[in-house]
C-alpha positions as protocol buffer text, in pm:
chain_id: "A"
residue {
  index: 1
  type: MET
  ca { x: 1964 y: -1816 z: -1818 }
}
residue {
  index: 2
  type: GLN
  ca { x: 2270 y: -1645 z: -1674 }
}
residue {
  index: 3
  type: ILE
  ca { x: 2193 y: -1353 z: -1922 }
}
residue {
  index: 4
  type: VAL
  ca { x: 1825 y: -1324 z: -1803 }
}
residue {
  index: 5
  type: ARG
  ca { x: 1933 y: -1315 z: -1457 }
}
residue {
  index: 6
  type: GLY
  ca { x: 2176 y: -1025 z: -1524 }
}
residue {
  index: 7
  type: VAL
  ca { x: 1929 y: -850 z: -1717 }
}
residue {
  index: 8
  type: TRP
  ca { x: 1693 y: -865 z: -1449 }
}
residue {
  index: 9
  type: ASP
  ca { x: 1937 y: -772 z: -1152 }
}
residue {
  index: 10
  type: PHE
  ca { x: 2007 y: -476 z: -1353 }
}
residue {
  index: 11
  type: PHE
  ca { x: 1632 y: -364 z: -1395 }
}
residue {
  index: 12
  type: GLN
  ca { x: 1574 y: -434 z: -1017 }
}
residue {
  index: 13
  type: ASN
  ca { x: 1903 y: -274 z: -902 }
}
residue {
  index: 14
  type: GLN
  ca { x: 1948 y: 31 z: -1130 }
}
residue {
  index: 15
  type: ILE
  ca { x: 1602 y: 83 z: -1280 }
}
residue {
  index: 16
  type: LEU
  ca { x: 1378 y: 28 z: -971 }
}
residue {
  index: 17
  type: ALA
  ca { x: 1605 y: 69 z: -664 }
}
residue {
  index: 18
  type: MET
  ca { x: 1812 y: 347 z: -854 }
}
residue {
  index: 19
  type: LYS
  ca { x: 2129 y: 242 z: -695 }
}
residue {
  index: 20
  type: TRP
  ca { x: 2323 y: 481 z: -941 }
}
residue {
  index: 21
  type: LEU
  ca { x: 2122 y: 775 z: -819 }
}
residue {
  index: 22
  type: ASN
  ca { x: 2257 y: 706 z: -466 }
}
residue {
  index: 23
  type: VAL
  ca { x: 2593 y: 683 z: -597 }
}
residue {
  index: 24
  type: LEU
  ca { x: 2571 y: 1002 z: -773 }
}
residue {
  index: 25
  type: ILE
  ca { x: 2449 y: 1176 z: -477 }
}
residue {
  index: 26
  type: GLY
  ca { x: 2722 y: 1034 z: -247 }
}
residue {
  index: 27
  type: ASN
  ca { x: 2972 y: 1167 z: -512 }
}
residue {
  index: 28
  type: LEU
  ca { x: 2813 y: 1528 z: -517 }
}
residue {
  index: 29
  type: LEU
  ca { x: 2819 y: 1533 z: -153 }
}
residue {
  index: 30
  type: SER
  ca { x: 3192 y: 1423 z: -148 }
}
residue {
  index: 31
  type: ALA
  ca { x: 3262 y: 1681 z: -392 }
}
residue {
  index: 32
  type: PHE
  ca { x: 3138 y: 1951 z: -163 }
}
residue {
  index: 33
  type: GLY
  ca { x: 3396 y: 1840 z: 96 }
}
residue {
  index: 34
  type: LEU
  ca { x: 3116 y: 1665 z: 307 }
}
residue {
  index: 35
  type: ASP
  ca { x: 3253 y: 1340 z: 468 }
}
residue {
  index: 36
  type: LEU
  ca { x: 3003 y: 1049 z: 392 }
}
residue {
  index: 37
  type: SER
  ca { x: 3085 y: 868 z: 703 }
}
residue {
  index: 38
  type: ASN
  ca { x: 2947 y: 1144 z: 912 }
}
residue {
  index: 39
  type: ARG
  ca { x: 2585 y: 1057 z: 1069 }
}
residue {
  index: 40
  type: TRP
  ca { x: 2435 y: 1388 z: 945 }
}
residue {
  index: 41
  type: VAL
  ca { x: 2556 y: 1352 z: 600 }
}
residue {
  index: 42
  type: GLY
  ca { x: 2442 y: 993 z: 588 }
}
residue {
  index: 43
  type: SER
  ca { x: 2118 y: 1100 z: 669 }
}
residue {
  index: 44
  type: LEU
  ca { x: 2120 y: 1372 z: 428 }
}
residue {
  index: 45
  type: GLN
  ca { x: 2237 y: 1134 z: 143 }
}
residue {
  index: 46
  type: PHE
  ca { x: 1961 y: 888 z: 265 }
}
residue {
  index: 47
  type: PHE
  ca { x: 1693 y: 1148 z: 251 }
}
residue {
  index: 48
  type: LEU
  ca { x: 1796 y: 1310 z: -100 }
}
residue {
  index: 49
  type: TYR
  ca { x: 1823 y: 960 z: -261 }
}
residue {
  index: 50
  type: ASP
  ca { x: 1492 y: 844 z: -108 }
}
residue {
  index: 51
  type: VAL
  ca { x: 1288 y: 1148 z: -185 }
}
residue {
  index: 52
  type: ILE
  ca { x: 1409 y: 1162 z: -533 }
}
residue {
  index: 53
  type: LYS
  ca { x: 1383 y: 807 z: -603 }
}
residue {
  index: 54
  type: ILE
  ca { x: 1036 y: 771 z: -445 }
}
residue {
  index: 55
  type: THR
  ca { x: 919 y: 1082 z: -634 }
}
residue {
  index: 56
  type: ILE
  ca { x: 1020 y: 962 z: -979 }
}
residue {
  index: 57
  type: LEU
  ca { x: 860 y: 614 z: -916 }
}
residue {
  index: 58
  type: LEU
  ca { x: 538 y: 779 z: -768 }
}
residue {
  index: 59
  type: CYS
  ca { x: 468 y: 1016 z: -1042 }
}
residue {
  index: 60
  type: PHE
  ca { x: 537 y: 740 z: -1322 }
}
residue {
  index: 61
  type: LEU
  ca { x: 324 y: 481 z: -1132 }
}
residue {
  index: 62
  type: ILE
  ca { x: 39 y: 715 z: -1043 }
}
residue {
  index: 63
  type: PHE
  ca { x: 42 y: 819 z: -1429 }
}
residue {
  index: 64
  type: ILE
  ca { x: 41 y: 478 z: -1557 }
}
residue {
  index: 65
  type: ILE
  ca { x: -216 y: 336 z: -1288 }
}
residue {
  index: 66
  type: SER
  ca { x: -454 y: 654 z: -1368 }
}
residue {
  index: 67
  type: TYR
  ca { x: -437 y: 593 z: -1726 }
}
residue {
  index: 68
  type: ILE
  ca { x: -555 y: 235 z: -1640 }
}
residue {
  index: 69
  type: GLN
  ca { x: -812 y: 338 z: -1406 }
}
residue {
  index: 70
  type: SER
  ca { x: -962 y: 563 z: -1667 }
}
residue {
  index: 71
  type: TYR
  ca { x: -1108 y: 245 z: -1819 }
}
residue {
  index: 72
  type: PHE
  ca { x: -1269 y: 159 z: -1497 }
}
residue {
  index: 73
  type: PRO
  ca { x: -1491 y: 447 z: -1383 }
}
residue {
  index: 74
  type: PRO
  ca { x: -1727 y: 361 z: -1090 }
}
residue {
  index: 75
  type: GLU
  ca { x: -2023 y: 309 z: -1309 }
}
residue {
  index: 76
  type: ARG
  ca { x: -1832 y: 46 z: -1521 }
}
residue {
  index: 77
  type: SER
  ca { x: -1677 y: -99 z: -1198 }
}
residue {
  index: 78
  type: LYS
  ca { x: -2030 y: -143 z: -1061 }
}
residue {
  index: 79
  type: LYS
  ca { x: -2133 y: -325 z: -1381 }
}
residue {
  index: 80
  type: ILE
  ca { x: -1836 y: -573 z: -1382 }
}
residue {
  index: 81
  type: LEU
  ca { x: -1907 y: -637 z: -1004 }
}
residue {
  index: 82
  type: GLY
  ca { x: -2262 y: -707 z: -1077 }
}
residue {
  index: 83
  type: ARG
  ca { x: -2187 y: -965 z: -1307 }
}
residue {
  index: 84
  type: PHE
  ca { x: -2032 y: -1194 z: -1087 }
}
residue {
  index: 85
  type: HIS
  ca { x: -2179 y: -1386 z: -763 }
}
residue {
  index: 86
  type: GLY
  ca { x: -2020 y: -1576 z: -475 }
}
residue {
  index: 87
  type: ILE
  ca { x: -1646 y: -1607 z: -421 }
}
residue {
  index: 88
  type: TRP
  ca { x: -1589 y: -1472 z: -775 }
}
residue {
  index: 89
  type: ALA
  ca { x: -1749 y: -1135 z: -685 }
}
residue {
  index: 90
  type: ASN
  ca { x: -1514 y: -1102 z: -404 }
}
residue {
  index: 91
  type: CYS
  ca { x: -1206 y: -1199 z: -618 }
}
residue {
  index: 92
  type: ILE
  ca { x: -1298 y: -945 z: -888 }
}
residue {
  index: 93
  type: ALA
  ca { x: -1360 y: -666 z: -625 }
}
residue {
  index: 94
  type: ALA
  ca { x: -1022 y: -763 z: -498 }
}
residue {
  index: 95
  type: LEU
  ca { x: -867 y: -734 z: -825 }
}
residue {
  index: 96
  type: LEU
  ca { x: -1021 y: -409 z: -908 }
}
residue {
  index: 97
  type: GLY
  ca { x: -885 y: -263 z: -589 }
}
residue {
  index: 98
  type: THR
  ca { x: -540 y: -284 z: -727 }
}
residue {
  index: 99
  type: VAL
  ca { x: -619 y: -7 z: -988 }
}
residue {
  index: 100
  type: THR
  ca { x: -804 y: 231 z: -761 }
}
residue {
  index: 101
  type: PRO
  ca { x: -633 y: 521 z: -534 }
}
residue {
  index: 102
  type: PHE
  ca { x: -360 y: 483 z: -309 }
}
residue {
  index: 103
  type: CYS
  ca { x: -481 y: 534 z: 30 }
}
residue {
  index: 104
  type: SER
  ca { x: -783 y: 411 z: 230 }
}
residue {
  index: 105
  type: CYS
  ca { x: -936 y: 747 z: 267 }
}
residue {
  index: 106
  type: SER
  ca { x: -958 y: 775 z: -95 }
}
residue {
  index: 107
  type: SER
  ca { x: -1119 y: 438 z: -120 }
}
residue {
  index: 108
  type: ILE
  ca { x: -1369 y: 492 z: 120 }
}
residue {
  index: 109
  type: PRO
  ca { x: -1583 y: 693 z: -92 }
}
residue {
  index: 110
  type: LEU
  ca { x: -1596 y: 448 z: -379 }
}
residue {
  index: 111
  type: PHE
  ca { x: -1694 y: 167 z: -106 }
}
residue {
  index: 112
  type: ILE
  ca { x: -1977 y: 390 z: -16 }
}
residue {
  index: 113
  type: GLY
  ca { x: -2092 y: 435 z: -356 }
}
residue {
  index: 114
  type: PHE
  ca { x: -2075 y: 53 z: -439 }
}
residue {
  index: 115
  type: THR
  ca { x: -2270 y: -39 z: -131 }
}
residue {
  index: 116
  type: SER
  ca { x: -2533 y: 223 z: -199 }
}
residue {
  index: 117
  type: ALA
  ca { x: -2579 y: 71 z: -542 }
}
residue {
  index: 118
  type: GLY
  ca { x: -2683 y: -223 z: -413 }
}
residue {
  index: 119
  type: LEU
  ca { x: -2374 y: -455 z: -460 }
}
residue {
  index: 120
  type: PRO
  ca { x: -2332 y: -731 z: -192 }
}
residue {
  index: 121
  type: LEU
  ca { x: -2174 y: -592 z: 119 }
}
residue {
  index: 122
  type: GLY
  ca { x: -1895 y: -850 z: 143 }
}
residue {
  index: 123
  type: VAL
  ca { x: -1785 y: -758 z: -229 }
}
residue {
  index: 124
  type: THR
  ca { x: -1759 y: -411 z: -152 }
}
residue {
  index: 125
  type: PHE
  ca { x: -1548 y: -481 z: 168 }
}
residue {
  index: 126
  type: SER
  ca { x: -1298 y: -708 z: -68 }
}
residue {
  index: 127
  type: PHE
  ca { x: -1260 y: -381 z: -244 }
}
residue {
  index: 128
  type: LEU
  ca { x: -1217 y: -172 z: 62 }
}
residue {
  index: 129
  type: ILE
  ca { x: -940 y: -402 z: 187 }
}
residue {
  index: 130
  type: SER
  ca { x: -735 y: -477 z: -126 }
}
residue {
  index: 131
  type: SER
  ca { x: -762 y: -114 z: -255 }
}
residue {
  index: 132
  type: PRO
  ca { x: -517 y: 42 z: -14 }
}
residue {
  index: 133
  type: MET
  ca { x: -332 y: -273 z: 103 }
}
residue {
  index: 134
  type: VAL
  ca { x: -234 y: -411 z: -257 }
}
residue {
  index: 135
  type: ASP
  ca { x: -187 y: -193 z: -575 }
}
residue {
  index: 136
  type: LEU
  ca { x: 14 y: -209 z: -897 }
}
residue {
  index: 137
  type: GLY
  ca { x: 244 y: 80 z: -732 }
}
residue {
  index: 138
  type: SER
  ca { x: 304 y: -134 z: -418 }
}
residue {
  index: 139
  type: LEU
  ca { x: 418 y: -443 z: -652 }
}
residue {
  index: 140
  type: LEU
  ca { x: 693 y: -224 z: -823 }
}
residue {
  index: 141
  type: LEU
  ca { x: 784 y: -34 z: -492 }
}
residue {
  index: 142
  type: LEU
  ca { x: 833 y: -341 z: -303 }
}
residue {
  index: 143
  type: MET
  ca { x: 1043 y: -494 z: -575 }
}
residue {
  index: 144
  type: SER
  ca { x: 1262 y: -200 z: -595 }
}
residue {
  index: 145
  type: ILE
  ca { x: 1340 y: -249 z: -202 }
}
residue {
  index: 146
  type: PHE
  ca { x: 1281 y: -630 z: -102 }
}
residue {
  index: 147
  type: GLY
  ca { x: 1296 y: -791 z: -456 }
}
residue {
  index: 148
  type: ALA
  ca { x: 1032 y: -957 z: -714 }
}
residue {
  index: 149
  type: LYS
  ca { x: 954 y: -1288 z: -476 }
}
residue {
  index: 150
  type: VAL
  ca { x: 869 y: -1072 z: -171 }
}
residue {
  index: 151
  type: ALA
  ca { x: 664 y: -811 z: -371 }
}
residue {
  index: 152
  type: ILE
  ca { x: 472 y: -1089 z: -545 }
}
residue {
  index: 153
  type: VAL
  ca { x: 395 y: -1279 z: -232 }
}
residue {
  index: 154
  type: TYR
  ca { x: 292 y: -953 z: -53 }
}
residue {
  index: 155
  type: VAL
  ca { x: 34 y: -861 z: -305 }
}
residue {
  index: 156
  type: LEU
  ca { x: -94 y: -1224 z: -335 }
}
residue {
  index: 157
  type: ILE
  ca { x: -140 y: -1241 z: 31 }
}
residue {
  index: 158
  type: GLY
  ca { x: -311 y: -900 z: 29 }
}
residue {
  index: 159
  type: LEU
  ca { x: -549 y: -1049 z: -214 }
}
residue {
  index: 160
  type: VAL
  ca { x: -624 y: -1341 z: -21 }
}
residue {
  index: 161
  type: ILE
  ca { x: -682 y: -1137 z: 277 }
}
residue {
  index: 162
  type: ALA
  ca { x: -931 y: -881 z: 88 }
}
residue {
  index: 163
  type: VAL
  ca { x: -1115 y: -1204 z: -46 }
}
residue {
  index: 164
  type: ILE
  ca { x: -1144 y: -1390 z: 260 }
}
residue {
  index: 165
  type: GLY
  ca { x: -1233 y: -1084 z: 463 }
}
residue {
  index: 166
  type: GLY
  ca { x: -1526 y: -988 z: 240 }
}
residue {
  index: 167
  type: SER
  ca { x: -1636 y: -1364 z: 243 }
}
residue {
  index: 168
  type: ILE
  ca { x: -1656 y: -1364 z: 619 }
}
residue {
  index: 169
  type: ILE
  ca { x: -1840 y: -1038 z: 620 }
}
residue {
  index: 170
  type: GLU
  ca { x: -2073 y: -1156 z: 346 }
}
residue {
  index: 171
  type: ARG
  ca { x: -2157 y: -1505 z: 536 }
}
residue {
  index: 172
  type: LEU
  ca { x: -2239 y: -1331 z: 868 }
}
residue {
  index: 173
  type: HIS
  ca { x: -2511 y: -1100 z: 690 }
}
residue {
  index: 174
  type: MET
  ca { x: -2409 y: -765 z: 839 }
}
residue {
  index: 175
  type: GLU
  ca { x: -2618 y: -542 z: 612 }
}
residue {
  index: 176
  type: LYS
  ca { x: -2805 y: -401 z: 889 }
}
residue {
  index: 177
  type: HIS
  ca { x: -2487 y: -294 z: 1042 }
}
residue {
  index: 178
  type: VAL
  ca { x: -2448 y: -33 z: 758 }
}
residue {
  index: 179
  type: GLU
  ca { x: -2589 y: 331 z: 827 }
}
residue {
  index: 180
  type: SER
  ca { x: -2923 y: 354 z: 694 }
}
residue {
  index: 181
  type: PHE
  ca { x: -2859 y: 663 z: 480 }
}
residue {
  index: 182
  type: ILE
  ca { x: -2602 y: 437 z: 293 }
}
residue {
  index: 183
  type: LEU
  ca { x: -2865 y: 199 z: 205 }
}
residue {
  index: 184
  type: SER
  ca { x: -3156 y: 413 z: 143 }
}
residue {
  index: 185
  type: SER
  ca { x: -2957 y: 642 z: -99 }
}
residue {
  index: 186
  type: SER
  ca { x: -3037 y: 636 z: -458 }
}
residue {
  index: 187
  type: SER
  ca { x: -2777 y: 557 z: -711 }
}
residue {
  index: 188
  type: ILE
  ca { x: -2766 y: 757 z: -1013 }
}
residue {
  index: 189
  type: ASP
  ca { x: -2654 y: 529 z: -1292 }
}
residue {
  index: 190
  type: ILE
  ca { x: -2472 y: 740 z: -1569 }
}
residue {
  index: 191
  type: GLU
  ca { x: -2279 y: 609 z: -1848 }
}
residue {
  index: 192
  type: SER
  ca { x: -1935 y: 754 z: -1853 }
}
residue {
  index: 193
  type: PRO
  ca { x: -1857 y: 944 z: -2177 }
}
residue {
  index: 194
  type: GLU
  ca { x: -1613 y: 775 z: -2406 }
}
residue {
  index: 195
  type: LEU
  ca { x: -1282 y: 909 z: -2359 }
}
residue {
  index: 196
  type: THR
  ca { x: -1026 y: 957 z: -2634 }
}
residue {
  index: 197
  type: LYS
  ca { x: -651 y: 858 z: -2577 }
}
residue {
  index: 198
  type: LYS
  ca { x: -577 y: 1226 z: -2550 }
}
residue {
  index: 199
  type: ASP
  ca { x: -852 y: 1271 z: -2279 }
}
residue {
  index: 200
  type: ARG
  ca { x: -717 y: 958 z: -2092 }
}
residue {
  index: 201
  type: LEU
  ca { x: -347 y: 1104 z: -2090 }
}
residue {
  index: 202
  type: VAL
  ca { x: -489 y: 1457 z: -1951 }
}
residue {
  index: 203
  type: TYR
  ca { x: -680 y: 1260 z: -1695 }
}
residue {
  index: 204
  type: ALA
  ca { x: -368 y: 1040 z: -1603 }
}
residue {
  index: 205
  type: LYS
  ca { x: -171 y: 1370 z: -1581 }
}
residue {
  index: 206
  type: ASP
  ca { x: -395 y: 1548 z: -1349 }
}
residue {
  index: 207
  type: GLN
  ca { x: -451 y: 1252 z: -1119 }
}
residue {
  index: 208
  type: MET
  ca { x: -80 y: 1232 z: -1107 }
}
residue {
  index: 209
  type: LEU
  ca { x: -25 y: 1611 z: -1003 }
}
residue {
  index: 210
  type: SER
  ca { x: -321 y: 1562 z: -755 }
}
residue {
  index: 211
  type: THR
  ca { x: -211 y: 1277 z: -596 }
}
residue {
  index: 212
  type: PHE
  ca { x: 147 y: 1392 z: -585 }
}
residue {
  index: 213
  type: LYS
  ca { x: 29 y: 1711 z: -400 }
}
residue {
  index: 214
  type: LYS
  ca { x: -160 y: 1495 z: -140 }
}
residue {
  index: 215
  type: VAL
  ca { x: 107 y: 1235 z: -101 }
}
residue {
  index: 216
  type: PHE
  ca { x: 440 y: 1453 z: -89 }
}
residue {
  index: 217
  type: PRO
  ca { x: 425 y: 1559 z: 258 }
}
residue {
  index: 218
  type: TYR
  ca { x: 390 y: 1188 z: 378 }
}
residue {
  index: 219
  type: ILE
  ca { x: 695 y: 1086 z: 170 }
}
residue {
  index: 220
  type: LEU
  ca { x: 892 y: 1380 z: 330 }
}
residue {
  index: 221
  type: ILE
  ca { x: 792 y: 1230 z: 652 }
}
residue {
  index: 222
  type: GLY
  ca { x: 834 y: 907 z: 592 }
}
residue {
  index: 223
  type: VAL
  ca { x: 1175 y: 954 z: 441 }
}
residue {
  index: 224
  type: GLY
  ca { x: 1243 y: 1172 z: 734 }
}
residue {
  index: 225
  type: ILE
  ca { x: 1193 y: 894 z: 1004 }
}
residue {
  index: 226
  type: GLY
  ca { x: 1368 y: 637 z: 769 }
}
residue {
  index: 227
  type: ALA
  ca { x: 1678 y: 859 z: 759 }
}
residue {
  index: 228
  type: ILE
  ca { x: 1668 y: 888 z: 1143 }
}
residue {
  index: 229
  type: ILE
  ca { x: 1631 y: 502 z: 1188 }
}
residue {
  index: 230
  type: HIS
  ca { x: 1892 y: 425 z: 917 }
}
residue {
  index: 231
  type: ASN
  ca { x: 2179 y: 641 z: 1064 }
}
residue {
  index: 232
  type: TRP
  ca { x: 2107 y: 732 z: 1446 }
}
residue {
  index: 233
  type: ILE
  ca { x: 1901 y: 437 z: 1612 }
}
residue {
  index: 234
  type: PRO
  ca { x: 2154 y: 141 z: 1681 }
}
residue {
  index: 235
  type: GLU
  ca { x: 2105 y: -168 z: 1500 }
}
residue {
  index: 236
  type: GLU
  ca { x: 2090 y: -374 z: 1825 }
}
residue {
  index: 237
  type: TRP
  ca { x: 1764 y: -166 z: 1931 }
}
residue {
  index: 238
  type: VAL
  ca { x: 1600 y: -261 z: 1617 }
}
residue {
  index: 239
  type: SER
  ca { x: 1699 y: -623 z: 1616 }
}
residue {
  index: 240
  type: ASN
  ca { x: 1597 y: -661 z: 1980 }
}
residue {
  index: 241
  type: VAL
  ca { x: 1247 y: -494 z: 1909 }
}
residue {
  index: 242
  type: LEU
  ca { x: 1147 y: -598 z: 1576 }
}
residue {
  index: 243
  type: GLY
  ca { x: 1404 y: -888 z: 1509 }
}
residue {
  index: 244
  type: SER
  ca { x: 1364 y: -1275 z: 1556 }
}
residue {
  index: 245
  type: ASN
  ca { x: 1432 y: -1243 z: 1928 }
}
residue {
  index: 246
  type: ASN
  ca { x: 1095 y: -1069 z: 1988 }
}
residue {
  index: 247
  type: PRO
  ca { x: 794 y: -1310 z: 1923 }
}
residue {
  index: 248
  type: PHE
  ca { x: 578 y: -1023 z: 1945 }
}
residue {
  index: 249
  type: GLY
  ca { x: 726 y: -809 z: 1717 }
}
residue {
  index: 250
  type: VAL
  ca { x: 461 y: -842 z: 1452 }
}
residue {
  index: 251
  type: VAL
  ca { x: 203 y: -771 z: 1711 }
}
residue {
  index: 252
  type: LEU
  ca { x: 366 y: -445 z: 1829 }
}
residue {
  index: 253
  type: ALA
  ca { x: 438 y: -331 z: 1458 }
}
residue {
  index: 254
  type: THR
  ca { x: 66 y: -385 z: 1379 }
}
residue {
  index: 255
  type: LEU
  ca { x: -47 y: -185 z: 1666 }
}
residue {
  index: 256
  type: ILE
  ca { x: 194 y: 84 z: 1615 }
}
residue {
  index: 257
  type: GLY
  ca { x: 86 y: 111 z: 1266 }
}
residue {
  index: 258
  type: VAL
  ca { x: -268 y: 154 z: 1315 }
}
residue {
  index: 259
  type: PRO
  ca { x: -279 y: 506 z: 1440 }
}
residue {
  index: 260
  type: MET
  ca { x: -59 y: 656 z: 1170 }
}
residue {
  index: 261
  type: TYR
  ca { x: -154 y: 774 z: 846 }
}
residue {
  index: 262
  type: ALA
  ca { x: 3 y: 730 z: 513 }
}
residue {
  index: 263
  type: ASP
  ca { x: 17 y: 501 z: 181 }
}
residue {
  index: 264
  type: ILE
  ca { x: 263 y: 270 z: 67 }
}
residue {
  index: 265
  type: PHE
  ca { x: 505 y: 551 z: -55 }
}
residue {
  index: 266
  type: GLY
  ca { x: 524 y: 703 z: 274 }
}
residue {
  index: 267
  type: THR
  ca { x: 600 y: 360 z: 471 }
}
residue {
  index: 268
  type: ILE
  ca { x: 834 y: 224 z: 200 }
}
residue {
  index: 269
  type: PRO
  ca { x: 1145 y: 429 z: 346 }
}
residue {
  index: 270
  type: ILE
  ca { x: 1076 y: 349 z: 672 }
}
residue {
  index: 271
  type: ALA
  ca { x: 1042 y: -8 z: 572 }
}
residue {
  index: 272
  type: GLU
  ca { x: 1379 y: 8 z: 395 }
}
residue {
  index: 273
  type: ALA
  ca { x: 1563 y: 155 z: 694 }
}
residue {
  index: 274
  type: LEU
  ca { x: 1421 y: -103 z: 941 }
}
residue {
  index: 275
  type: PHE
  ca { x: 1492 y: -374 z: 719 }
}
residue {
  index: 276
  type: TYR
  ca { x: 1857 y: -282 z: 670 }
}
residue {
  index: 277
  type: LYS
  ca { x: 1870 y: -232 z: 1052 }
}
residue {
  index: 278
  type: GLY
  ca { x: 1783 y: -600 z: 1108 }
}
residue {
  index: 279
  type: ALA
  ca { x: 1412 y: -605 z: 1154 }
}
residue {
  index: 280
  type: GLN
  ca { x: 1225 y: -924 z: 1029 }
}
residue {
  index: 281
  type: LEU
  ca { x: 1045 y: -912 z: 691 }
}
residue {
  index: 282
  type: GLY
  ca { x: 727 y: -998 z: 824 }
}
residue {
  index: 283
  type: THR
  ca { x: 727 y: -760 z: 1088 }
}
residue {
  index: 284
  type: ILE
  ca { x: 815 y: -484 z: 850 }
}
residue {
  index: 285
  type: LEU
  ca { x: 524 y: -581 z: 619 }
}
residue {
  index: 286
  type: SER
  ca { x: 283 y: -604 z: 912 }
}
residue {
  index: 287
  type: PHE
  ca { x: 352 y: -237 z: 976 }
}
residue {
  index: 288
  type: MET
  ca { x: 320 y: -132 z: 619 }
}
residue {
  index: 289
  type: MET
  ca { x: -23 y: -326 z: 595 }
}
residue {
  index: 290
  type: ALA
  ca { x: -132 y: -186 z: 906 }
}
residue {
  index: 291
  type: VAL
  ca { x: -65 y: 189 z: 824 }
}
residue {
  index: 292
  type: THR
  ca { x: -226 y: 162 z: 483 }
}
residue {
  index: 293
  type: THR
  ca { x: -530 y: -37 z: 582 }
}
residue {
  index: 294
  type: LEU
  ca { x: -637 y: 59 z: 930 }
}
residue {
  index: 295
  type: SER
  ca { x: -508 y: 419 z: 949 }
}
residue {
  index: 296
  type: LEU
  ca { x: -693 y: 609 z: 1234 }
}
residue {
  index: 297
  type: PRO
  ca { x: -814 y: 883 z: 976 }
}
residue {
  index: 298
  type: SER
  ca { x: -995 y: 606 z: 743 }
}
residue {
  index: 299
  type: MET
  ca { x: -1146 y: 436 z: 1029 }
}
residue {
  index: 300
  type: ILE
  ca { x: -1313 y: 766 z: 1129 }
}
residue {
  index: 301
  type: MET
  ca { x: -1444 y: 812 z: 797 }
}
residue {
  index: 302
  type: LEU
  ca { x: -1561 y: 447 z: 785 }
}
residue {
  index: 303
  type: ARG
  ca { x: -1759 y: 485 z: 1084 }
}
residue {
  index: 304
  type: LYS
  ca { x: -1995 y: 731 z: 918 }
}
residue {
  index: 305
  type: ALA
  ca { x: -2082 y: 477 z: 705 }
}
residue {
  index: 306
  type: VAL
  ca { x: -2099 y: 167 z: 921 }
}
residue {
  index: 307
  type: LYS
  ca { x: -2210 y: 84 z: 1288 }
}
residue {
  index: 308
  type: PRO
  ca { x: -1967 y: 5 z: 1538 }
}
residue {
  index: 309
  type: LYS
  ca { x: -2011 y: -370 z: 1520 }
}
residue {
  index: 310
  type: LEU
  ca { x: -1923 y: -394 z: 1161 }
}
residue {
  index: 311
  type: LEU
  ca { x: -1652 y: -167 z: 1216 }
}
residue {
  index: 312
  type: ALA
  ca { x: -1519 y: -368 z: 1483 }
}
residue {
  index: 313
  type: LEU
  ca { x: -1537 y: -685 z: 1264 }
}
residue {
  index: 314
  type: PHE
  ca { x: -1354 y: -509 z: 972 }
}
residue {
  index: 315
  type: ILE
  ca { x: -1059 y: -397 z: 1186 }
}
residue {
  index: 316
  type: ALA
  ca { x: -1055 y: -757 z: 1369 }
}
residue {
  index: 317
  type: ILE
  ca { x: -1012 y: -937 z: 1038 }
}
residue {
  index: 318
  type: CYS
  ca { x: -778 y: -703 z: 881 }
}
residue {
  index: 319
  type: THR
  ca { x: -550 y: -712 z: 1198 }
}
residue {
  index: 320
  type: ILE
  ca { x: -573 y: -1102 z: 1252 }
}
residue {
  index: 321
  type: GLY
  ca { x: -492 y: -1142 z: 850 }
}
residue {
  index: 322
  type: ILE
  ca { x: -206 y: -862 z: 900 }
}
residue {
  index: 323
  type: MET
  ca { x: -48 y: -1059 z: 1196 }
}
residue {
  index: 324
  type: ILE
  ca { x: -69 y: -1400 z: 1013 }
}
residue {
  index: 325
  type: VAL
  ca { x: 102 y: -1253 z: 696 }
}
residue {
  index: 326
  type: GLY
  ca { x: 367 y: -1100 z: 916 }
}
residue {
  index: 327
  type: TYR
  ca { x: 438 y: -1438 z: 1109 }
}
residue {
  index: 328
  type: LEU
  ca { x: 429 y: -1624 z: 774 }
}
residue {
  index: 329
  type: PHE
  ca { x: 679 y: -1409 z: 629 }
}
residue {
  index: 330
  type: ASN
  ca { x: 892 y: -1421 z: 935 }
}
residue {
  index: 331
  type: ILE
  ca { x: 914 y: -1813 z: 935 }
}
residue {
  index: 332
  type: PHE
  ca { x: 969 y: -1830 z: 544 }
}
residue {
  index: 333
  type: GLN
  ca { x: 1193 y: -1530 z: 528 }
}
residue {
  index: 334
  type: ALA
  ca { x: 1514 y: -1721 z: 431 }
}
residue {
  index: 335
  type: PHE
  ca { x: 1327 y: -1887 z: 134 }
}
residue {
  index: 336
  type: ILE
  ca { x: 1154 y: -1558 z: -2 }
}
residue {
  index: 337
  type: VAL
  ca { x: 1449 y: -1312 z: 29 }
}
């Protein structure tokens, strides 16, 4: 058991977290005569380390997930979802959301396509909630920062929120609050051509490059904010605002996250910096969930497809779910971390 533990710690610290890279960058900066205790140099080290680490993980994860996604084109996903009914359909939709694109804006066109194809509204909303909130990339990235237990619990709870949220919308029969052009549009059911392994590898490479170009600016912004938090904002400030002394930290973090637009890769460096400054884990995860699930641009896009009452219900379900997750993580943080 000790050997297994040692192998796992090596995988988490040196493969996922790439702590060797941080040491290497620190040694290189020192070799250039820079003082690592200086705030500016410390910020530079944090920035370089996180940008390189996240870029490597990003490209690797997008390639792998895109390869998996090549087996689940919209037509096939629609057929899979159509075979299930009730709560099982919501569960499958939430699981399919884990192999789709990384941000809420890129998930909405698929949501519209599934809805116009006649799939139950609650099922399509389970997909819409899980797609940006939990994916295979978030599992590994969270493991690199917070460890396996936190990552697994985060993903499982995200799936539960997606299933419950979709089920509530289904039970309330909100179909009349979908814009008429979505319901009246005809769905063209075209079988995707059979792809060879080479085709799938090319597809995965193209997806990786395309997604990287879209995501990289947000990585730079996120890492820049993280570097400021990590080296310039006093620890007591973060602890007072987002620590255990503030019972409204989860609410504040959720509300701050909603107007922002990023994906899991852009929020990870901010979450990492906040965590090391003393912010509570649940508060940090609430912020991440709010940013990835309820970003303002995605809500504007979703408003084009659904009417205000359904949009407000969706936002309310996600917000309440996110806050519940935050408080639960804060309560049980000592047992999870």
